[in-house]
C-alpha positions in Angstrom: 11.6 11.4 8.1 9.5 13.0 5.3 11.0 13.4 1.8 10.0 16.4 -0.1 10.4 15.0 -3.4 11.7 12.2 -5.9 15.2 13.9 -5.7 15.5 13.3 -2.3 15.5 9.5 -2.7 19.2 8.4 -2.0 21.2 5.3 -2.6 20.7 4.5 1.2 17.0 3.7 0.3 17.9 0.3 -1.1 14.2 -0.9 0.3 11.4 0.7 -1.4 7.6 0.0 -0.5 4.9 1.3 -3.0 1.9 2.3 -0.9 -1.5 2.7 -3.0 -2.9 4.7 0.2 -1.7 5.7 3.2 -2.2 2.7 5.2 -1.5 -0.2 2.9 2.1 -0.8 3.4 1.8 -0.7 7.2 -1.0 -2.9 7.3 0.5 -5.4 4.8 4.3 -5.0 5.6 4.8 -3.2 9.0 6.8 -6.0 10.5 9.3 -6.2 7.5 9.6 -2.2 7.8 10.1 -2.3 11.5 13.0 -5.0 11.0 14.6 -3.2 8.3 14.7 0.1 10.3 16.1 -1.7 13.4 18.9 -2.8 11.2 19.8 0.7 9.9 18.5 0.0 6.4 16.5 3.2 5.9 13.2 1.7 4.3 11.4 4.1 2.1 7.4 4.1 1.6 6.4 5.9 -1.4 2.4 6.4 -0.8 1.0 6.9 -4.7 -2.4 8.3 -4.3 -1.6 10.8 -1.6 -2.3 14.1 -3.6 -4.3 16.9 -1.8 -7.7 17.4 -3.4 -8.6 21.1 -4.7 -10.0 23.5 -2.3 -13.8 22.6 -1.5 -14.3 20.5 -4.6 -17.9 18.8 -4.7 -17.7 15.5 -3.5 -19.6 12.4 -5.3 -21.9 10.3 -3.7 -19.5 7.8 -3.3 -16.7 10.1 -2.0 -19.3 11.5 0.4 -20.1 7.9 1.8 -16.4 6.9 2.0 -15.9 10.1 4.2 -18.9 9.3 6.3 -17.1 5.5 6.9 -14.1 7.5 8.3 -15.9 10.0 10.3 -14.8 13.0 8.0 -17.1 15.6 6.7 -17.5 17.2 3.2 -13.9 18.8 3.1 -11.8 16.5 1.0 -8.7 18.4 1.6 -9.0 18.4 5.3 -9.7 14.4 5.0 -6.4 13.9 3.3 -4.4 16.1 5.4 -5.8 14.1 8.5 -4.7 10.9 6.8 -1.4 12.3 5.9 -0.9 13.0 9.7 -1.8 9.7 10.7 0.7 8.1 7.9 3.7 10.6 9.3 2.9 9.3 12.8 2.7 5.6 11.8 5.6 5.7 9.6 7.9 7.9 12.1 6.9 5.1 14.7 8.4 2.4 12.7 11.4 4.4 11.7 10.7 4.6 8.0 11.2 7.7 5.5 8.2 8.4 3.5 7.4 10.3 0.3 3.8 11.5 -0.7 3.1 11.7 -4.6 0.5 14.0 -5.8 -2.1 11.5 -7.5 -5.5 11.9 -5.9 -7.2 9.0 -4.5 -9.8 7.4 -6.8 -12.6 8.6 -5.1 -11.5 12.0 -5.9 -10.7 11.4 -9.6 -12.7 12.9 -12.5 -15.3 15.2 -13.4 -17.8 13.4 -13.5 -16.4 11.0 -11.1 -14.4 8.2 -12.8 -16.1 5.8 -9.9 -19.6 6.3 -8.8 -20.2 3.1 -6.7 -18.2 1.1 -4.3 -18.1 -1.9 -6.4 -16.5 0.2 -9.3 -13.5 0.9 -6.9 -12.8 -3.1 -7.0 -13.4 -3.6 -10.6 -12.1 -2.6 -14.0 -9.5 0.5 -14.1 -11.4 3.5 -15.8 -9.8 4.2 -19.1 -9.0 8.1 -18.1 -6.7 6.3 -15.1 -4.5 4.7 -17.8 -2.3 7.5 -18.0 -1.3 7.1 -14.3 -0.1 3.5 -14.9 2.0 5.0 -17.8 3.6 8.0 -15.8 4.3 5.9 -12.8 5.8 3.1 -14.6 8.2 5.6 -16.3 9.0 7.0 -13.0 9.6 3.7 -11.4 11.7 2.7 -14.3 14.0 6.1 -13.9 14.3 5.7 -10.2 15.4 1.8 -10.9 18.1 3.0 -13.3 19.5 5.4 -10.8 19.2 2.9 -7.8 20.2 -0.6 -9.4 20.6 -2.4 -6.2 17.2 -1.5 -4.7 14.6 -4.0 -3.7 11.1 -3.2 -4.6 8.0 -3.9 -2.7 4.5 -3.5 -4.5 0.9 -4.5 -3.8 0.0 -7.8 -5.4 -3.5 -6.5 -5.9 -5.5 -8.9 -3.8 -9.0 -7.5 -3.6 -8.7 -5.4 -7.1 -9.0 -2.1 -5.6 -8.4 0.1 -8.7 -5.5 2.0 -7.3 -3.8 -1.2 -6.1 -4.2 -2.5 -9.4 -2.5 0.7 -10.9 0.6 0.4 -8.6 1.0 -3.3 -9.2 0.7 -2.7 -13.0 3.4 0.2 -12.9 5.7 -2.2 -10.7 5.5 -4.6 -13.7 7.7 -2.2 -15.6 10.3 -3.1 -13.1 9.7 -6.9 -13.3 10.1 -6.7 -17.2 13.6 -5.1 -16.6 14.4 -7.8 -14.1 14.4 -5.7 -11.1 14.2 -7.2 -7.6 10.8 -7.0 -7.0 8.5 -8.4 -4.4 4.9 -8.3 -4.3 3.3 -7.9 -0.9 0.0 -9.3 0.3 -2.7 -6.6 0.4 -4.1 -6.9 4.1 -6.8 -7.1 4.8 -8.1 -8.0 1.5 -5.9 -11.2 1.5 -8.0 -12.5 4.4 -11.1 -13.0 2.3 -11.4 -16.7 1.5 -10.0 -17.4 -2.4 -8.9 -13.7 -3.0 -5.0 -14.6 -3.0 -5.5 -17.7 -5.0 -7.5 -15.7 -7.5 -5.0 -13.2 -7.8 -2.1 -15.6 -8.2 -4.0 -17.4 -10.9 -4.3 -14.0 -12.8 -0.4 -13.7 -12.8 -0.3 -17.2 -14.6 1.0 -18.9 -11.5 4.6 -17.3 -12.3 5.3 -16.0 -8.7 6.7 -17.8 -5.9 6.6 -17.2 -2.1 9.4 -15.6 0.1 9.0 -15.2 3.9 10.2 -12.6 6.4 9.6 -13.8 10.1 8.7 -10.8 12.2 7.3 -12.5 15.4 8.9 -10.2 17.7 8.0 -7.1 15.7 4.2 -8.0 15.0 3.0 -5.7 18.0 4.8 -2.6 16.5 3.1 -3.6 13.1 -0.3 -3.8 15.0 0.5 -0.6 17.2 1.4 1.6 13.9 -1.5 0.3 12.1 -3.7 1.6 14.9 -2.4 4.9 14.3 -4.5 5.3 11.2 -7.6 5.8 13.6 -9.8 7.1 10.5 -9.6 3.5 8.9 -9.9 1.3 12.0 -13.8 1.5 12.5 -14.1 1.6 8.6 -12.2 -1.4 7.8 -12.0 -3.6 10.8 -14.8 -2.7 13.2 -12.7 -1.8 16.1 -8.9 -2.1 17.1 -9.2 -5.3 18.8 -10.7 -7.0 15.7 -7.9 -5.4 13.6 -5.0 -6.9 16.2 -6.6 -10.2 16.3 -7.2 -10.6 12.4 -3.4 -9.4 12.1 -2.4 -11.8 14.8 -4.3 -14.9 13.0 -3.5 -14.4 9.6 0.4 -13.8 10.1 0.3 -16.9 12.1 -1.6 -19.1 10.0 0.6 -18.5 6.9 2.8 -21.1 8.6 1.0 -22.3 11.9 4.1 -23.4 13.8 3.8 -22.3 17.8 4.5 -18.7 18.2 5.8 -17.8 14.6 4.5 -15.0 12.7 5.2 -14.1 8.9 5.0 -11.8 6.2 4.9 -13.3 2.8 6.0 -11.9 -0.5 5.6 -13.1 -4.0 8.6 -13.0 -6.3 8.6 -13.4 -10.3 10.4 -16.6 -11.6 13.0 -15.0 -13.8 13.9 -17.1 -16.7 
């Protein structure tokens, strides 16, 4: 079910997933969400960079290239509306509630654009975007005070996409207050050799793993992920490759017979 505003978040939402973009949480945590929903736990996905751009804004060369890879034209608003529909379908399928915040995706931010080349999307956050970190952090702290028993799931930031870094940094405000925060492994970036170890090292090796066994629910995660049709070719090449990569990675976390896991990283509080 779609929530219309922050005010709609209720005490029943004791598991809140922070998704930078429309697909990130389902790609990374779809099994956990399906498991929680099946137990009546009302998981909530908050997608941060879900804002609608202005009508007919000029697209940068980078935004145009990203649109083309997803099969979109030059209408940014139409592209985001399409991605919202994909997100609603996938999360309804898994049984999660969801809320879209109004921050625009990195490819739409700034005039002139904050990010002009693809490699800049996986590098240092533009100084003008640091206000997002501050605002989002304050929002999460306020929500945590209202919902003290909530478990928060945030991207670990594997792969260093600037939007993932911003959400991860904002979630660190919750860590500083000893809230129950679990950082999820950004899929498919986490499948790249050495990327997970690099990110854990940046955290000072202060995180320890926790696991969710979701073998029977892996097909639901795969089927929900498939509903992000605009992303499959751009990210995985085709549906079969996505299914295979998801199957192999969740099995290889702990390669025991037919076990499939989702792994989270939790702070060691002292």
